[in-house]
N, C-alpha and C positions, 0 to 999 in steps of 0.2 A: 187805678194808679195805687201802687204801694206807699206806704206812709214815708218809706225813706225818699222813693222819687219825689213824691209831692214836697217833701221838705225842701229838697235842693231846687226844685222848680221854683217855691215861694220864694227862698232866700235870693235867688239869682235875680228877681224882679227888683225894679227900681222903686225905692220908697218902702222896701220891706221893713216892718216894725218887729223887733224883737218880743218874743212871748215868755212869761211866766207861766210854766206848767206845774200844776199839783197832782201827783197819783197817790191815791189812797186805797189800800186794801182794806176792805172791811167785810164783816160778817152781815146777813140780811138785816139783822136788828142794829147795825150800825156801829159795831165795836171794832176796833183796830186789832184786838187779840184777845184771846181767853186765857185763862191761867192755866190751862192744860192744854192748849192748841200748839201744834208744832207749826213750822214755817208754812205759810199759805194755807193756814188752818188745816193742813194734811190733805189739801185737795190740789197740788201740784200736778204738770201735765205737759206735752209736748208744746200745745199751743201757747200756753203761758210763758214756758222757756224761751221760745221763739221771739214772742212779742217783747220780753225783757231784753234779750239780746240786741232785737232792732232799736229799741230806746236808747239802748247804750252805746249805739253805734253812731247816734246822731250828735253833730256838733254842739256842745252845750256846757254850761257851768252848773254843778249842783249845789244846791243849798241845804245845809242840814243844822240843827241843833247841837250843843254839846253833847246831850246824852246819845243822841243816835249816833254822832261821830266817835265817841268813846266805845260804845258797843260794837261799831264795826271795825274800827281800829284794833280791839282785842282779839279778832278772829283771824285765825290763819289766812295767808293771802287766797289760797284756793276756794276758800269758803266765801270770799266775798267777790270772787271773780262774776261778771256777768257778761257773756259774750267774749269779743277779741280783746276787750279793756276790761282792767280792774277798777274798781271804785278807787282804790288809792292812786291810781293814775290818771283820773279824771279831774278836770279843774274844779275845785271846791271851795265854797266859802262856809266856814262854821261860825255860827253865831253864839257868841258867849261873851259874858263880862268878867267872867273869872278864869278861863282857859288861857295860858301862857304860851304854850308851844303845841304844836301839831307834829306829826310823824310822816304825813303823806307828803310827798314832794310837790305837789300840785295843789297842796291846801293853803288858804290863808284864813286869818282869823278877824272878824268884824264885830262890832257892837251894836251899830245903828242899823237894825234890820230895814226898816223901811227906805231909808236913806242910801242903802248899800244898793237895795234892789232898783231903786231908781237910776242911781248912777251907772249900773251894769247894764241896764236897758237903753239908755240913752249911748253906751257905748257900741250898742249894736250886738249884744250877747243874748243868745237864748239861755233861759234858766230852767230848772227843774228841781222841785223840793223831792228830796229823798226821806221818807218816814216823817218825823219831826211834825207830830199834830200840832204843837205849840205854833210853829213857823206858819203852818197853814192856816190855823184860827186866826192869828194877828194878821197875817196879809189878805186874806179873805175879808175880814172885817175891815181894813183898810182899802179894798177895792183895788189892789195890785195883781190879783190872780186873774189872768187871762183865760185859762182853760184847766177845769177841773176834770180828772179823769178818775171814776170810781169802778174798782173792780170788786164786784160782790160776790163773795164765796158762799157756796150753797148750804150755809147752816146757820142756826139760831143759837146764840150762845147766853141765853137767858140766865144760866147758873153761874157760868165761869167768866162772861163775858168782862173786858175791862177796857178802859180808854175810850168811852164813846167820842166818835170822831168830831161831832158838832156841838158838843156841849159848850154852853156860854158864848154862842155867837149871836148875833143879831139876825134877825129873819132876813133871807137874801134869796131873790128869785134867779132861776137858773134856765138858761134855754139849752134844749138838748141838740146837740149837732151831729152826733154819731153815736152808734150802738153796734156792738157785736157780742158773739157768745164764743168764748174759749173752751176748748176741750169739752164742749156740748155741757157745761156747767156753771162756769163763771161768765158773770153778765158785767162786760166793759161798757160803760156808759160815760160819754164825753159831754161836757157841758160848758157854757159860757155865763159867767155871772152877768146878770143884768140887772143889778141894783135892787132896790125895795120891791116886794112884792106888789101885787094891785092893791090889796087892801090898804096897804102903808101910805099910798099917794093922797 
């Protein structure tokens, strides 16, 4: 069963609960980027492109912080197109206490991160975090992320690595629920956060 078929089968079930999914692209040593690294750390490929397209085609609302939004909004439209939909055409909530306006037609601004996530999930909306490490950290710490998908790229950025993905988080246990390899080198691991680790109980 493909991810897309499974999604529509699940959402058609009575009592389906919407989820918040966080996708993080990291190096083997856990950095979200390197000072000299290009997009996807230079390891893009057809499997990765196809996976990104499939995720964009799912009904969802994107969540992102101000910095991520401003970086993406500054790019020419083709540069942030993913699949048949562009990011700017996807319903998006930008979290900021200083931003006053957004140019994307489907975007709105919110300040209360946890409150907005709870409200959107209660309305039956599936949510996905795009980039925005600060959002991932806050929501993972608050226990509001349902699935964490790590795409681990085959390199160590010990000299040039920046933005360690899980800095300043509490200890959190994860249940591995799926794993695959894209383009023979990118490891995609899907986890469900399961609360404090055993030693913390």
